[in-house]
CHARMM internal coordinates of N, CA and C (Angstrom, degrees):
IC EDIT
DIST 1 N 1 CA 1.4619
DIST 1 CA 1 C 1.5280
ANGL 1 N 1 CA 1 C 109.26
DIST 1 C 2 N 1.3246
ANGL 1 CA 1 C 2 N 115.90
DIHE 1 N 1 CA 1 C 2 N 144.98
DIST 2 N 2 CA 1.4648
ANGL 1 C 2 N 2 CA 118.68
DIHE 1 CA 1 C 2 N 2 CA 177.77
DIST 2 CA 2 C 1.5279
ANGL 2 N 2 CA 2 C 111.52
DIHE 1 C 2 N 2 CA 2 C -71.81
DIST 2 C 3 N 1.3149
ANGL 2 CA 2 C 3 N 115.70
DIHE 2 N 2 CA 2 C 3 N 152.26
DIST 3 N 3 CA 1.4653
ANGL 2 C 3 N 3 CA 122.27
DIHE 2 CA 2 C 3 N 3 CA 177.91
DIST 3 CA 3 C 1.5275
ANGL 3 N 3 CA 3 C 108.54
DIHE 2 C 3 N 3 CA 3 C -103.99
DIST 3 C 4 N 1.3289
ANGL 3 CA 3 C 4 N 114.74
DIHE 3 N 3 CA 3 C 4 N 135.96
DIST 4 N 4 CA 1.4601
ANGL 3 C 4 N 4 CA 121.89
DIHE 3 CA 3 C 4 N 4 CA 178.12
DIST 4 CA 4 C 1.5249
ANGL 4 N 4 CA 4 C 108.96
DIHE 3 C 4 N 4 CA 4 C -121.77
DIST 4 C 5 N 1.3189
ANGL 4 CA 4 C 5 N 115.63
DIHE 4 N 4 CA 4 C 5 N 152.83
DIST 5 N 5 CA 1.4605
ANGL 4 C 5 N 5 CA 122.95
DIHE 4 CA 4 C 5 N 5 CA -178.87
DIST 5 CA 5 C 1.5198
ANGL 5 N 5 CA 5 C 108.20
DIHE 4 C 5 N 5 CA 5 C -121.97
DIST 5 C 6 N 1.3389
ANGL 5 CA 5 C 6 N 115.99
DIHE 5 N 5 CA 5 C 6 N 142.46
DIST 6 N 6 CA 1.4592
ANGL 5 C 6 N 6 CA 121.83
DIHE 5 CA 5 C 6 N 6 CA -171.13
DIST 6 CA 6 C 1.5311
ANGL 6 N 6 CA 6 C 109.61
DIHE 5 C 6 N 6 CA 6 C -123.13
DIST 6 C 7 N 1.3187
ANGL 6 CA 6 C 7 N 116.73
DIHE 6 N 6 CA 6 C 7 N 99.45
DIST 7 N 7 CA 1.4596
ANGL 6 C 7 N 7 CA 122.30
DIHE 6 CA 6 C 7 N 7 CA -178.57
DIST 7 CA 7 C 1.5220
ANGL 7 N 7 CA 7 C 109.75
DIHE 6 C 7 N 7 CA 7 C -94.73
DIST 7 C 8 N 1.3388
ANGL 7 CA 7 C 8 N 116.56
DIHE 7 N 7 CA 7 C 8 N 137.41
DIST 8 N 8 CA 1.4636
ANGL 7 C 8 N 8 CA 122.18
DIHE 7 CA 7 C 8 N 8 CA 179.69
DIST 8 CA 8 C 1.5232
ANGL 8 N 8 CA 8 C 109.09
DIHE 7 C 8 N 8 CA 8 C -110.82
DIST 8 C 9 N 1.3242
ANGL 8 CA 8 C 9 N 115.54
DIHE 8 N 8 CA 8 C 9 N 135.45
DIST 9 N 9 CA 1.4594
ANGL 8 C 9 N 9 CA 122.72
DIHE 8 CA 8 C 9 N 9 CA 173.94
DIST 9 CA 9 C 1.5267
ANGL 9 N 9 CA 9 C 106.72
DIHE 8 C 9 N 9 CA 9 C -124.39
DIST 9 C 10 N 1.3276
ANGL 9 CA 9 C 10 N 116.54
DIHE 9 N 9 CA 9 C 10 N 115.38
DIST 10 N 10 CA 1.4706
ANGL 9 C 10 N 10 CA 120.87
DIHE 9 CA 9 C 10 N 10 CA 179.94
DIST 10 CA 10 C 1.5261
ANGL 10 N 10 CA 10 C 110.30
DIHE 9 C 10 N 10 CA 10 C -138.64
DIST 10 C 11 N 1.3027
ANGL 10 CA 10 C 11 N 115.53
DIHE 10 N 10 CA 10 C 11 N 39.36
DIST 11 N 11 CA 1.4579
ANGL 10 C 11 N 11 CA 120.50
DIHE 10 CA 10 C 11 N 11 CA -171.05
DIST 11 CA 11 C 1.5173
ANGL 11 N 11 CA 11 C 109.20
DIHE 10 C 11 N 11 CA 11 C 101.01
DIST 11 C 12 N 1.3084
ANGL 11 CA 11 C 12 N 115.62
DIHE 11 N 11 CA 11 C 12 N -25.93
DIST 12 N 12 CA 1.4571
ANGL 11 C 12 N 12 CA 124.61
DIHE 11 CA 11 C 12 N 12 CA 171.27
DIST 12 CA 12 C 1.5173
ANGL 12 N 12 CA 12 C 107.04
DIHE 11 C 12 N 12 CA 12 C -125.45
DIST 12 C 13 N 1.3190
ANGL 12 CA 12 C 13 N 115.43
DIHE 12 N 12 CA 12 C 13 N 161.37
DIST 13 N 13 CA 1.4640
ANGL 12 C 13 N 13 CA 118.97
DIHE 12 CA 12 C 13 N 13 CA 179.75
DIST 13 CA 13 C 1.5208
ANGL 13 N 13 CA 13 C 108.97
DIHE 12 C 13 N 13 CA 13 C -110.36
DIST 13 C 14 N 1.3199
ANGL 13 CA 13 C 14 N 115.68
DIHE 13 N 13 CA 13 C 14 N 127.19
DIST 14 N 14 CA 1.4581
ANGL 13 C 14 N 14 CA 122.47
DIHE 13 CA 13 C 14 N 14 CA 176.08
DIST 14 CA 14 C 1.5278
ANGL 14 N 14 CA 14 C 107.02
DIHE 13 C 14 N 14 CA 14 C -117.66
DIST 14 C 15 N 1.3134
ANGL 14 CA 14 C 15 N 116.64
DIHE 14 N 14 CA 14 C 15 N 110.52
DIST 15 N 15 CA 1.4588
ANGL 14 C 15 N 15 CA 121.76
DIHE 14 CA 14 C 15 N 15 CA -177.12
DIST 15 CA 15 C 1.5183
ANGL 15 N 15 CA 15 C 109.60
DIHE 14 C 15 N 15 CA 15 C -95.18
DIST 15 C 16 N 1.3052
ANGL 15 CA 15 C 16 N 116.24
DIHE 15 N 15 CA 15 C 16 N 126.94
DIST 16 N 16 CA 1.4615
ANGL 15 C 16 N 16 CA 122.83
DIHE 15 CA 15 C 16 N 16 CA 178.07
DIST 16 CA 16 C 1.5241
ANGL 16 N 16 CA 16 C 108.15
DIHE 15 C 16 N 16 CA 16 C -79.66
DIST 16 C 17 N 1.3135
ANGL 16 CA 16 C 17 N 116.46
DIHE 16 N 16 CA 16 C 17 N 112.69
DIST 17 N 17 CA 1.4636
ANGL 16 C 17 N 17 CA 121.21
DIHE 16 CA 16 C 17 N 17 CA -179.12
DIST 17 CA 17 C 1.5280
ANGL 17 N 17 CA 17 C 112.75
DIHE 16 C 17 N 17 CA 17 C -92.49
DIST 17 C 18 N 1.3418
ANGL 17 CA 17 C 18 N 117.10
DIHE 17 N 17 CA 17 C 18 N -21.26
DIST 18 N 18 CA 1.4695
ANGL 17 C 18 N 18 CA 120.54
DIHE 17 CA 17 C 18 N 18 CA -176.73
DIST 18 CA 18 C 1.5146
ANGL 18 N 18 CA 18 C 113.33
DIHE 17 C 18 N 18 CA 18 C -91.97
DIST 18 C 19 N 1.3047
ANGL 18 CA 18 C 19 N 116.46
DIHE 18 N 18 CA 18 C 19 N -41.44
DIST 19 N 19 CA 1.4562
ANGL 18 C 19 N 19 CA 120.34
DIHE 18 CA 18 C 19 N 19 CA -178.03
DIST 19 CA 19 C 1.5198
ANGL 19 N 19 CA 19 C 112.29
DIHE 18 C 19 N 19 CA 19 C 71.32
DIST 19 C 20 N 1.3249
ANGL 19 CA 19 C 20 N 114.52
DIHE 19 N 19 CA 19 C 20 N -177.25
DIST 20 N 20 CA 1.4639
ANGL 19 C 20 N 20 CA 121.26
DIHE 19 CA 19 C 20 N 20 CA 179.98
DIST 20 CA 20 C 1.5164
ANGL 20 N 20 CA 20 C 108.52
DIHE 19 C 20 N 20 CA 20 C -151.28
DIST 20 C 21 N 1.3100
ANGL 20 CA 20 C 21 N 114.96
DIHE 20 N 20 CA 20 C 21 N 141.32
DIST 21 N 21 CA 1.4588
ANGL 20 C 21 N 21 CA 119.26
DIHE 20 CA 20 C 21 N 21 CA 175.41
DIST 21 CA 21 C 1.5205
ANGL 21 N 21 CA 21 C 109.30
DIHE 20 C 21 N 21 CA 21 C -75.95
DIST 21 C 22 N 1.3208
ANGL 21 CA 21 C 22 N 115.70
DIHE 21 N 21 CA 21 C 22 N 134.12
DIST 22 N 22 CA 1.4616
ANGL 21 C 22 N 22 CA 122.54
DIHE 21 CA 21 C 22 N 22 CA 176.74
DIST 22 CA 22 C 1.5241
ANGL 22 N 22 CA 22 C 107.63
DIHE 21 C 22 N 22 CA 22 C -134.35
DIST 22 C 23 N 1.3089
ANGL 22 CA 22 C 23 N 116.22
DIHE 22 N 22 CA 22 C 23 N 149.60
DIST 23 N 23 CA 1.4639
ANGL 22 C 23 N 23 CA 121.08
DIHE 22 CA 22 C 23 N 23 CA -176.56
DIST 23 CA 23 C 1.5257
ANGL 23 N 23 CA 23 C 112.33
DIHE 22 C 23 N 23 CA 23 C -59.69
DIST 23 C 24 N 1.3356
ANGL 23 CA 23 C 24 N 116.18
DIHE 23 N 23 CA 23 C 24 N -39.41
DIST 24 N 24 CA 1.4622
ANGL 23 C 24 N 24 CA 120.66
DIHE 23 CA 23 C 24 N 24 CA -177.73
DIST 24 CA 24 C 1.5248
ANGL 24 N 24 CA 24 C 108.62
DIHE 23 C 24 N 24 CA 24 C -163.81
DIST 24 C 25 N 1.3238
ANGL 24 CA 24 C 25 N 116.44
DIHE 24 N 24 CA 24 C 25 N -177.56
DIST 25 N 25 CA 1.4608
ANGL 24 C 25 N 25 CA 120.97
DIHE 24 CA 24 C 25 N 25 CA -178.03
DIST 25 CA 25 C 1.5248
ANGL 25 N 25 CA 25 C 111.63
DIHE 24 C 25 N 25 CA 25 C -61.86
DIST 25 C 26 N 1.3166
ANGL 25 CA 25 C 26 N 117.70
DIHE 25 N 25 CA 25 C 26 N -38.70
DIST 26 N 26 CA 1.4718
ANGL 25 C 26 N 26 CA 120.29
DIHE 25 CA 25 C 26 N 26 CA 179.17
DIST 26 CA 26 C 1.5252
ANGL 26 N 26 CA 26 C 110.86
DIHE 25 C 26 N 26 CA 26 C -60.87
DIST 26 C 27 N 1.3142
ANGL 26 CA 26 C 27 N 117.73
DIHE 26 N 26 CA 26 C 27 N -41.69
DIST 27 N 27 CA 1.4661
ANGL 26 C 27 N 27 CA 121.42
DIHE 26 CA 26 C 27 N 27 CA 177.32
DIST 27 CA 27 C 1.5269
ANGL 27 N 27 CA 27 C 110.16
DIHE 26 C 27 N 27 CA 27 C -65.87
DIST 27 C 28 N 1.3223
ANGL 27 CA 27 C 28 N 117.39
DIHE 27 N 27 CA 27 C 28 N -37.54
DIST 28 N 28 CA 1.4625
ANGL 27 C 28 N 28 CA 121.15
DIHE 27 CA 27 C 28 N 28 CA 178.26
DIST 28 CA 28 C 1.5290
ANGL 28 N 28 CA 28 C 110.76
DIHE 27 C 28 N 28 CA 28 C -66.19
DIST 28 C 29 N 1.3205
ANGL 28 CA 28 C 29 N 117.59
DIHE 28 N 28 CA 28 C 29 N -37.03
DIST 29 N 29 CA 1.4627
ANGL 28 C 29 N 29 CA 120.90
DIHE 28 CA 28 C 29 N 29 CA 177.22
DIST 29 CA 29 C 1.5294
ANGL 29 N 29 CA 29 C 110.51
DIHE 28 C 29 N 29 CA 29 C -65.16
DIST 29 C 30 N 1.3202
ANGL 29 CA 29 C 30 N 117.69
DIHE 29 N 29 CA 29 C 30 N -40.85
DIST 30 N 30 CA 1.4625
ANGL 29 C 30 N 30 CA 121.13
DIHE 29 CA 29 C 30 N 30 CA 175.91
DIST 30 CA 30 C 1.5132
ANGL 30 N 30 CA 30 C 111.25
DIHE 29 C 30 N 30 CA 30 C -62.89
DIST 30 C 31 N 1.3232
ANGL 30 CA 30 C 31 N 116.51
DIHE 30 N 30 CA 30 C 31 N -40.58
DIST 31 N 31 CA 1.4644
ANGL 30 C 31 N 31 CA 120.96
DIHE 30 CA 30 C 31 N 31 CA 177.58
DIST 31 CA 31 C 1.5236
ANGL 31 N 31 CA 31 C 110.57
DIHE 30 C 31 N 31 CA 31 C -64.36
DIST 31 C 32 N 1.3196
ANGL 31 CA 31 C 32 N 117.85
DIHE 31 N 31 CA 31 C 32 N -37.65
DIST 32 N 32 CA 1.4650
ANGL 31 C 32 N 32 CA 121.30
DIHE 31 CA 31 C 32 N 32 CA 177.72
DIST 32 CA 32 C 1.5282
ANGL 32 N 32 CA 32 C 110.65
DIHE 31 C 32 N 32 CA 32 C -61.23
DIST 32 C 33 N 1.3274
ANGL 32 CA 32 C 33 N 117.25
DIHE 32 N 32 CA 32 C 33 N -43.90
DIST 33 N 33 CA 1.4680
ANGL 32 C 33 N 33 CA 120.41
DIHE 32 CA 32 C 33 N 33 CA 178.62
DIST 33 CA 33 C 1.5244
ANGL 33 N 33 CA 33 C 110.84
DIHE 32 C 33 N 33 CA 33 C -63.31
DIST 33 C 34 N 1.3225
ANGL 33 CA 33 C 34 N 117.24
DIHE 33 N 33 CA 33 C 34 N -42.94
DIST 34 N 34 CA 1.4617
ANGL 33 C 34 N 34 CA 121.17
DIHE 33 CA 33 C 34 N 34 CA -179.94
DIST 34 CA 34 C 1.5277
ANGL 34 N 34 CA 34 C 110.87
DIHE 33 C 34 N 34 CA 34 C -65.02
DIST 34 C 35 N 1.3219
ANGL 34 CA 34 C 35 N 117.07
DIHE 34 N 34 CA 34 C 35 N -43.09
DIST 35 N 35 CA 1.4693
ANGL 34 C 35 N 35 CA 120.40
DIHE 34 CA 34 C 35 N 35 CA -179.34
DIST 35 CA 35 C 1.5223
ANGL 35 N 35 CA 35 C 111.73
DIHE 34 C 35 N 35 CA 35 C -65.26
DIST 35 C 36 N 1.3156
ANGL 35 CA 35 C 36 N 117.32
DIHE 35 N 35 CA 35 C 36 N -43.61
DIST 36 N 36 CA 1.4569
ANGL 35 C 36 N 36 CA 119.63
DIHE 35 CA 35 C 36 N 36 CA -179.50
DIST 36 CA 36 C 1.5248
ANGL 36 N 36 CA 36 C 110.49
DIHE 35 C 36 N 36 CA 36 C -65.71
DIST 36 C 37 N 1.3219
ANGL 36 CA 36 C 37 N 117.40
DIHE 36 N 36 CA 36 C 37 N -37.03
DIST 37 N 37 CA 1.4601
ANGL 36 C 37 N 37 CA 121.30
DIHE 36 CA 36 C 37 N 37 CA 176.04
DIST 37 CA 37 C 1.5291
ANGL 37 N 37 CA 37 C 110.66
DIHE 36 C 37 N 37 CA 37 C -62.09
DIST 37 C 38 N 1.3306
ANGL 37 CA 37 C 38 N 116.90
DIHE 37 N 37 CA 37 C 38 N -45.46
DIST 38 N 38 CA 1.4726
ANGL 37 C 38 N 38 CA 120.51
DIHE 37 CA 37 C 38 N 38 CA 178.31
DIST 38 CA 38 C 1.5258
ANGL 38 N 38 CA 38 C 110.88
DIHE 37 C 38 N 38 CA 38 C -63.56
DIST 38 C 39 N 1.3201
ANGL 38 CA 38 C 39 N 117.12
DIHE 38 N 38 CA 38 C 39 N -38.48
DIST 39 N 39 CA 1.4632
ANGL 38 C 39 N 39 CA 121.82
DIHE 38 CA 38 C 39 N 39 CA 179.14
DIST 39 CA 39 C 1.5286
ANGL 39 N 39 CA 39 C 110.22
DIHE 38 C 39 N 39 CA 39 C -60.32
DIST 39 C 40 N 1.3325
ANGL 39 CA 39 C 40 N 116.81
DIHE 39 N 39 CA 39 C 40 N -44.79
DIST 40 N 40 CA 1.4636
ANGL 39 C 40 N 40 CA 120.66
DIHE 39 CA 39 C 40 N 40 CA 179.25
DIST 40 CA 40 C 1.5259
ANGL 40 N 40 CA 40 C 111.82
DIHE 39 C 40 N 40 CA 40 C -67.73
DIST 40 C 41 N 1.3370
ANGL 40 CA 40 C 41 N 117.69
DIHE 40 N 40 CA 40 C 41 N -35.77
DIST 41 N 41 CA 1.4599
ANGL 40 C 41 N 41 CA 120.95
DIHE 40 CA 40 C 41 N 41 CA 178.41
DIST 41 CA 41 C 1.5222
ANGL 41 N 41 CA 41 C 111.12
DIHE 40 C 41 N 41 CA 41 C -68.81
DIST 41 C 42 N 1.3077
ANGL 41 CA 41 C 42 N 116.38
DIHE 41 N 41 CA 41 C 42 N -35.62
DIST 42 N 42 CA 1.4631
ANGL 41 C 42 N 42 CA 121.54
DIHE 41 CA 41 C 42 N 42 CA -177.44
DIST 42 CA 42 C 1.5257
ANGL 42 N 42 CA 42 C 111.40
DIHE 41 C 42 N 42 CA 42 C -69.83
DIST 42 C 43 N 1.3291
ANGL 42 CA 42 C 43 N 116.64
DIHE 42 N 42 CA 42 C 43 N -36.20
DIST 43 N 43 CA 1.4586
ANGL 42 C 43 N 43 CA 121.51
DIHE 42 CA 42 C 43 N 43 CA -178.07
DIST 43 CA 43 C 1.5226
ANGL 43 N 43 CA 43 C 110.53
DIHE 42 C 43 N 43 CA 43 C -125.29
DIST 43 C 44 N 1.3444
ANGL 43 CA 43 C 44 N 118.38
DIHE 43 N 43 CA 43 C 44 N 72.73
DIST 44 N 44 CA 1.4682
ANGL 43 C 44 N 44 CA 119.98
DIHE 43 CA 43 C 44 N 44 CA -178.18
DIST 44 CA 44 C 1.5282
ANGL 44 N 44 CA 44 C 112.80
DIHE 43 C 44 N 44 CA 44 C -62.11
DIST 44 C 45 N 1.3283
ANGL 44 CA 44 C 45 N 117.59
DIHE 44 N 44 CA 44 C 45 N -22.77
DIST 45 N 45 CA 1.4689
ANGL 44 C 45 N 45 CA 119.65
DIHE 44 CA 44 C 45 N 45 CA 178.87
DIST 45 CA 45 C 1.5219
ANGL 45 N 45 CA 45 C 111.53
DIHE 44 C 45 N 45 CA 45 C -66.99
DIST 45 C 46 N 1.3291
ANGL 45 CA 45 C 46 N 117.76
DIHE 45 N 45 CA 45 C 46 N -13.15
DIST 46 N 46 CA 1.4626
ANGL 45 C 46 N 46 CA 121.63
DIHE 45 CA 45 C 46 N 46 CA 179.03
DIST 46 CA 46 C 1.5338
ANGL 46 N 46 CA 46 C 112.30
DIHE 45 C 46 N 46 CA 46 C -78.77
DIST 46 C 47 N 1.3368
ANGL 46 CA 46 C 47 N 116.93
DIHE 46 N 46 CA 46 C 47 N -3.64
DIST 47 N 47 CA 1.4692
ANGL 46 C 47 N 47 CA 119.62
DIHE 46 CA 46 C 47 N 47 CA 179.05
DIST 47 CA 47 C 1.5235
ANGL 47 N 47 CA 47 C 108.01
DIHE 46 C 47 N 47 CA 47 C -75.36
DIST 47 C 48 N 1.3012
ANGL 47 CA 47 C 48 N 116.93
DIHE 47 N 47 CA 47 C 48 N 72.22
DIST 48 N 48 CA 1.4563
ANGL 47 C 48 N 48 CA 121.84
DIHE 47 CA 47 C 48 N 48 CA -173.35
DIST 48 CA 48 C 1.5197
ANGL 48 N 48 CA 48 C 113.52
DIHE 47 C 48 N 48 CA 48 C -109.33
DIST 48 C 49 N 1.3036
ANGL 48 CA 48 C 49 N 116.65
DIHE 48 N 48 CA 48 C 49 N 13.61
DIST 49 N 49 CA 1.4533
ANGL 48 C 49 N 49 CA 119.61
DIHE 48 CA 48 C 49 N 49 CA -178.88
DIST 49 CA 49 C 1.5093
ANGL 49 N 49 CA 49 C 113.56
DIHE 48 C 49 N 49 CA 49 C 85.84
DIST 49 C 50 N 1.3115
ANGL 49 CA 49 C 50 N 115.92
DIHE 49 N 49 CA 49 C 50 N 3.51
DIST 50 N 50 CA 1.4605
ANGL 49 C 50 N 50 CA 119.84
DIHE 49 CA 49 C 50 N 50 CA -179.88
DIST 50 CA 50 C 1.5187
ANGL 50 N 50 CA 50 C 112.24
DIHE 49 C 50 N 50 CA 50 C -80.57
DIST 50 C 51 N 1.3015
ANGL 50 CA 50 C 51 N 113.98
DIHE 50 N 50 CA 50 C 51 N 173.88
DIST 51 N 51 CA 1.4582
ANGL 50 C 51 N 51 CA 121.44
DIHE 50 CA 50 C 51 N 51 CA 177.71
DIST 51 CA 51 C 1.5218
ANGL 51 N 51 CA 51 C 108.70
DIHE 50 C 51 N 51 CA 51 C -96.51
DIST 51 C 52 N 1.3116
ANGL 51 CA 51 C 52 N 115.84
DIHE 51 N 51 CA 51 C 52 N 132.73
DIST 52 N 52 CA 1.4645
ANGL 51 C 52 N 52 CA 122.58
DIHE 51 CA 51 C 52 N 52 CA 176.40
DIST 52 CA 52 C 1.5182
ANGL 52 N 52 CA 52 C 107.55
DIHE 51 C 52 N 52 CA 52 C -111.68
DIST 52 C 53 N 1.3068
ANGL 52 CA 52 C 53 N 115.82
DIHE 52 N 52 CA 52 C 53 N 134.87
DIST 53 N 53 CA 1.4539
ANGL 52 C 53 N 53 CA 120.69
DIHE 52 CA 52 C 53 N 53 CA 179.69
DIST 53 CA 53 C 1.5209
ANGL 53 N 53 CA 53 C 109.41
DIHE 52 C 53 N 53 CA 53 C -130.16
DIST 53 C 54 N 1.3091
ANGL 53 CA 53 C 54 N 116.97
DIHE 53 N 53 CA 53 C 54 N 134.33
DIST 54 N 54 CA 1.4521
ANGL 53 C 54 N 54 CA 121.51
DIHE 53 CA 53 C 54 N 54 CA 170.80
DIST 54 CA 54 C 1.5206
ANGL 54 N 54 CA 54 C 106.83
DIHE 53 C 54 N 54 CA 54 C -117.85
DIST 54 C 55 N 1.3078
ANGL 54 CA 54 C 55 N 114.86
DIHE 54 N 54 CA 54 C 55 N 123.53
DIST 55 N 55 CA 1.4593
ANGL 54 C 55 N 55 CA 121.18
DIHE 54 CA 54 C 55 N 55 CA 178.16
DIST 55 CA 55 C 1.5188
ANGL 55 N 55 CA 55 C 107.95
DIHE 54 C 55 N 55 CA 55 C -105.81
DIST 55 C 56 N 1.3113
ANGL 55 CA 55 C 56 N 115.76
DIHE 55 N 55 CA 55 C 56 N 125.76
DIST 56 N 56 CA 1.4644
ANGL 55 C 56 N 56 CA 121.90
DIHE 55 CA 55 C 56 N 56 CA 178.16
DIST 56 CA 56 C 1.5228
ANGL 56 N 56 CA 56 C 107.33
DIHE 55 C 56 N 56 CA 56 C -96.64
DIST 56 C 57 N 1.3284
ANGL 56 CA 56 C 57 N 115.46
DIHE 56 N 56 CA 56 C 57 N 124.33
DIST 57 N 57 CA 1.4630
ANGL 56 C 57 N 57 CA 121.13
DIHE 56 CA 56 C 57 N 57 CA 179.01
DIST 57 CA 57 C 1.5221
ANGL 57 N 57 CA 57 C 109.94
DIHE 56 C 57 N 57 CA 57 C -113.80
DIST 57 C 58 N 1.3256
ANGL 57 CA 57 C 58 N 115.21
DIHE 57 N 57 CA 57 C 58 N 150.11
DIST 58 N 58 CA 1.4599
ANGL 57 C 58 N 58 CA 120.10
DIHE 57 CA 57 C 58 N 58 CA 174.82
DIST 58 CA 58 C 1.5307
ANGL 58 N 58 CA 58 C 109.34
DIHE 57 C 58 N 58 CA 58 C -90.45
DIST 58 C 59 N 1.3199
ANGL 58 CA 58 C 59 N 116.73
DIHE 58 N 58 CA 58 C 59 N -178.66
DIST 59 N 59 CA 1.4628
ANGL 58 C 59 N 59 CA 121.67
DIHE 58 CA 58 C 59 N 59 CA -178.67
DIST 59 CA 59 C 1.5224
ANGL 59 N 59 CA 59 C 113.16
DIHE 58 C 59 N 59 CA 59 C -59.04
DIST 59 C 60 N 1.3123
ANGL 59 CA 59 C 60 N 117.27
DIHE 59 N 59 CA 59 C 60 N -25.89
DIST 60 N 60 CA 1.4577
ANGL 59 C 60 N 60 CA 121.35
DIHE 59 CA 59 C 60 N 60 CA 179.12
DIST 60 CA 60 C 1.5176
ANGL 60 N 60 CA 60 C 113.58
DIHE 59 C 60 N 60 CA 60 C -84.21
DIST 60 C 61 N 1.3519
ANGL 60 CA 60 C 61 N 116.89
DIHE 60 N 60 CA 60 C 61 N -0.81
DIST 61 N 61 CA 1.4557
ANGL 60 C 61 N 61 CA 121.32
DIHE 60 CA 60 C 61 N 61 CA -179.39
DIST 61 CA 61 C 1.5150
ANGL 61 N 61 CA 61 C 113.96
DIHE 60 C 61 N 61 CA 61 C 85.47
DIST 61 C 62 N 1.3251
ANGL 61 CA 61 C 62 N 117.09
DIHE 61 N 61 CA 61 C 62 N 5.88
DIST 62 N 62 CA 1.4647
ANGL 61 C 62 N 62 CA 121.83
DIHE 61 CA 61 C 62 N 62 CA -179.93
DIST 62 CA 62 C 1.5247
ANGL 62 N 62 CA 62 C 111.05
DIHE 61 C 62 N 62 CA 62 C -81.74
DIST 62 C 63 N 1.3268
ANGL 62 CA 62 C 63 N 117.16
DIHE 62 N 62 CA 62 C 63 N 133.93
DIST 63 N 63 CA 1.4626
ANGL 62 C 63 N 63 CA 120.95
DIHE 62 CA 62 C 63 N 63 CA 174.39
DIST 63 CA 63 C 1.5251
ANGL 63 N 63 CA 63 C 108.08
DIHE 62 C 63 N 63 CA 63 C -70.26
DIST 63 C 64 N 1.3396
ANGL 63 CA 63 C 64 N 116.23
DIHE 63 N 63 CA 63 C 64 N 121.96
DIST 64 N 64 CA 1.4682
ANGL 63 C 64 N 64 CA 120.72
DIHE 63 CA 63 C 64 N 64 CA -177.78
DIST 64 CA 64 C 1.5251
ANGL 64 N 64 CA 64 C 111.96
DIHE 63 C 64 N 64 CA 64 C -113.69
DIST 64 C 65 N 1.3348
ANGL 64 CA 64 C 65 N 117.43
DIHE 64 N 64 CA 64 C 65 N -12.55
DIST 65 N 65 CA 1.4628
ANGL 64 C 65 N 65 CA 121.75
DIHE 64 CA 64 C 65 N 65 CA 177.70
DIST 65 CA 65 C 1.5254
ANGL 65 N 65 CA 65 C 108.33
DIHE 64 C 65 N 65 CA 65 C -160.91
DIST 65 C 66 N 1.3178
ANGL 65 CA 65 C 66 N 115.57
DIHE 65 N 65 CA 65 C 66 N 150.39
DIST 66 N 66 CA 1.4593
ANGL 65 C 66 N 66 CA 121.50
DIHE 65 CA 65 C 66 N 66 CA 177.54
DIST 66 CA 66 C 1.5207
ANGL 66 N 66 CA 66 C 108.56
DIHE 65 C 66 N 66 CA 66 C -136.53
DIST 66 C 67 N 1.3235
ANGL 66 CA 66 C 67 N 115.55
DIHE 66 N 66 CA 66 C 67 N 133.04
DIST 67 N 67 CA 1.4589
ANGL 66 C 67 N 67 CA 122.33
DIHE 66 CA 66 C 67 N 67 CA 177.17
DIST 67 CA 67 C 1.5222
ANGL 67 N 67 CA 67 C 106.89
DIHE 66 C 67 N 67 CA 67 C -117.83
DIST 67 C 68 N 1.3370
ANGL 67 CA 67 C 68 N 117.20
DIHE 67 N 67 CA 67 C 68 N 124.23
DIST 68 N 68 CA 1.4590
ANGL 67 C 68 N 68 CA 121.90
DIHE 67 CA 67 C 68 N 68 CA -178.20
DIST 68 CA 68 C 1.5184
ANGL 68 N 68 CA 68 C 108.59
DIHE 67 C 68 N 68 CA 68 C -124.48
DIST 68 C 69 N 1.3436
ANGL 68 CA 68 C 69 N 116.29
DIHE 68 N 68 CA 68 C 69 N 130.70
DIST 69 N 69 CA 1.4625
ANGL 68 C 69 N 69 CA 120.39
DIHE 68 CA 68 C 69 N 69 CA 174.25
DIST 69 CA 69 C 1.5230
ANGL 69 N 69 CA 69 C 109.13
DIHE 68 C 69 N 69 CA 69 C -135.90
DIST 69 C 70 N 1.3116
ANGL 69 CA 69 C 70 N 115.05
DIHE 69 N 69 CA 69 C 70 N 157.14
DIST 70 N 70 CA 1.4549
ANGL 69 C 70 N 70 CA 122.13
DIHE 69 CA 69 C 70 N 70 CA 174.51
DIST 70 CA 70 C 1.5207
ANGL 70 N 70 CA 70 C 107.17
DIHE 69 C 70 N 70 CA 70 C -115.18
DIST 70 C 71 N 1.3296
ANGL 70 CA 70 C 71 N 116.35
DIHE 70 N 70 CA 70 C 71 N 120.65
DIST 71 N 71 CA 1.4651
ANGL 70 C 71 N 71 CA 121.42
DIHE 70 CA 70 C 71 N 71 CA -178.25
DIST 71 CA 71 C 1.5254
ANGL 71 N 71 CA 71 C 108.95
DIHE 70 C 71 N 71 CA 71 C -103.00
DIST 71 C 72 N 1.3344
ANGL 71 CA 71 C 72 N 116.69
DIHE 71 N 71 CA 71 C 72 N 125.49
DIST 72 N 72 CA 1.4537
ANGL 71 C 72 N 72 CA 121.18
DIHE 71 CA 71 C 72 N 72 CA 179.71
DIST 72 CA 72 C 1.5137
ANGL 72 N 72 CA 72 C 109.29
DIHE 71 C 72 N 72 CA 72 C -129.88
DIST 72 C 73 N 1.3198
ANGL 72 CA 72 C 73 N 115.70
DIHE 72 N 72 CA 72 C 73 N 139.67
DIST 73 N 73 CA 1.4686
ANGL 72 C 73 N 73 CA 119.28
DIHE 72 CA 72 C 73 N 73 CA 176.82
DIST 73 CA 73 C 1.5078
ANGL 73 N 73 CA 73 C 109.98
DIHE 72 C 73 N 73 CA 73 C -103.65
END
COOR INIT
IC SEED 1 N 1 CA 1 C
IC BUILD
């Protein structure tokens, strides 16, 4: 299975160094949504109206998907 990496940008950059194996790009996109949701639940104080971006990279380091949300309290 291919490995994908999930980087978060929320004013700071968090680079995923371990990644996760996913069956395909569609599965990686679902994982990106789940991870970003968990990230927001873990740090509710981050709901500051900023833009959150998760970039999904493949094993070659290429961005293959981007998820962008705006969190407002």
